[in-house]
Each structure stands twice: as structure tokens, then as C-alpha cells.
C-alpha positions in Angstrom: 0.0 0.0 0.0 2.9 2.4 0.8 4.4 1.7 -2.6 1.1 2.6 -4.4 0.9 5.9 -2.5 4.5 6.7 -3.3 3.9 6.0 -7.0 0.6 8.0 -7.0 2.3 10.9 -5.3 5.2 10.9 -7.8 2.7 10.7 -10.7 0.7 13.6 -9.5 3.8 15.7 -8.9 5.0 14.9 -12.5 1.5 15.9 -13.8 1.6 19.2 -11.9 5.1 20.0 -13.2 4.0 19.2 -16.8 0.8 21.3 -16.5 2.9 24.2 -15.1 5.3 24.0 -18.0 2.4 23.8 -20.5 0.8 26.9 -18.8 4.1 28.9 -19.1 4.8 28.0 -22.7 1.2 28.5 -23.8 0.2 31.7 -22.0 3.5 33.4 -21.2 5.6 32.3 -24.2 3.4 33.9 -26.8 3.3 37.4 -25.3 6.9 37.2 -24.4 7.9 36.5 -28.0 5.5 39.2 -29.2 6.9 42.0 -26.9 10.5 41.0 -26.4 11.0 39.8 -30.0 12.2 36.4 -31.2 15.4 35.3 -32.8 15.6 35.8 -36.6 16.0 32.0 -37.1 12.6 31.3 -35.3 9.7 31.1 -37.6 6.5 32.5 -36.0 3.1 31.1 -36.8 1.1 32.7 -39.6 -1.6 34.6 -37.8 -3.6 37.5 -39.3 -1.8 37.0 -42.6 -1.9 40.3 -44.4 0.1 40.6 -47.6 3.0 38.9 -49.4 5.4 39.7 -52.3 7.9 37.8 -54.3 11.2 39.5 -55.2 13.0 38.9 -58.6 15.5 36.4 -56.9 12.5 34.2 -55.8 12.4 35.2 -52.2 8.9 35.5 -50.7 8.1 37.9 -47.9 4.9 37.4 -45.9 3.4 39.9 -43.5 2.1 38.3 -40.3 0.1 41.2 -38.7 -0.6 39.8 -35.2 3.1 39.4 -34.5 4.2 42.5 -36.3 6.6 40.5 -38.4 7.6 40.0 -42.0 8.6 36.4 -42.7 11.1 35.6 -45.4 11.3 32.3 -47.4 13.6 31.3 -50.2 12.3 30.2 -53.7 12.0 26.6 -52.4 9.8 27.6 -49.4 12.5 27.2 -46.8 12.3 29.7 -43.9 15.1 32.2 -43.9 14.4 34.9 -41.3 11.7 37.2 -39.8 11.9 41.0 -39.5 10.0 43.1 -37.0 8.1 46.3 -37.7 6.3 48.7 -35.3 3.3 47.1 -33.6 1.0 50.2 -33.7 0.8 50.4 -37.5 -2.3 49.5 -39.5 -3.1 48.6 -43.1 0.3 47.2 -44.1 1.2 46.5 -47.7 4.4 45.0 -49.3 5.9 45.6 -52.7 9.2 44.7 -54.4 11.2 46.5 -57.1 12.8 44.9 -60.1 16.2 45.2 -58.3 14.9 43.3 -55.3 14.4 46.2 -52.9 11.5 45.6 -50.5 8.9 48.4 -49.8 6.7 48.5 -46.8 3.7 50.8 -46.6 1.5 51.5 -43.6 -0.9 53.9 -41.9 0.0 55.5 -38.6 
């Protein structure tokens, strides 16, 4: 009986730790990435997809509005980097020139 209690207590402790970790990652990780910024190698999820543009060299830039990010992919669809822009802007649009220069238009 003592062995069963010990195993039950260990199992409940493990479950509490996993739930705490899940809570932190789910509810604290998102806002932390949004406000503190994330590394350029980390691809953020596509949420509130706004606009996209392809440059002459085949790179595709996608604007992910909720995270205030522009995601960059190569011509094969491989993620390259993400770039931050101000979070208080609205109505964003992307464009690319023939030379590959990227333009970003916004209100505010």
C-alpha cells in the first residue's frame, strides 16, 4: 500500500510540473515573443496573414500582422528569417522593385 501511495504521489507531482510547464509555454511564451522579440531564425506562426510579395530572386516575404513580423522564405519555401516592424501600425502592404528592394507601406 505504501508503494502505491508513493507512485501515485510521484505521478501527481509529475503531472503538476508538466501542467505548469504547459501553462508557461502557452500563456506566457506567446506574449513574451511578441513583446521581447524572437530570434531571426525562429519562424513564428502565420496569424492574421496580411500581404505577401515575391522578389525577382525568388524570395517570398509574408506579413504576419498579429506578431508585427515579415517572414522571409527562399524560392523553395525554406524559412530564412523574420523581421520586426512597429506594432502600432495598420493597413500594411508590401511591394518589391525589379532590383529586389522591398517596400513596406503602412498607416499611422
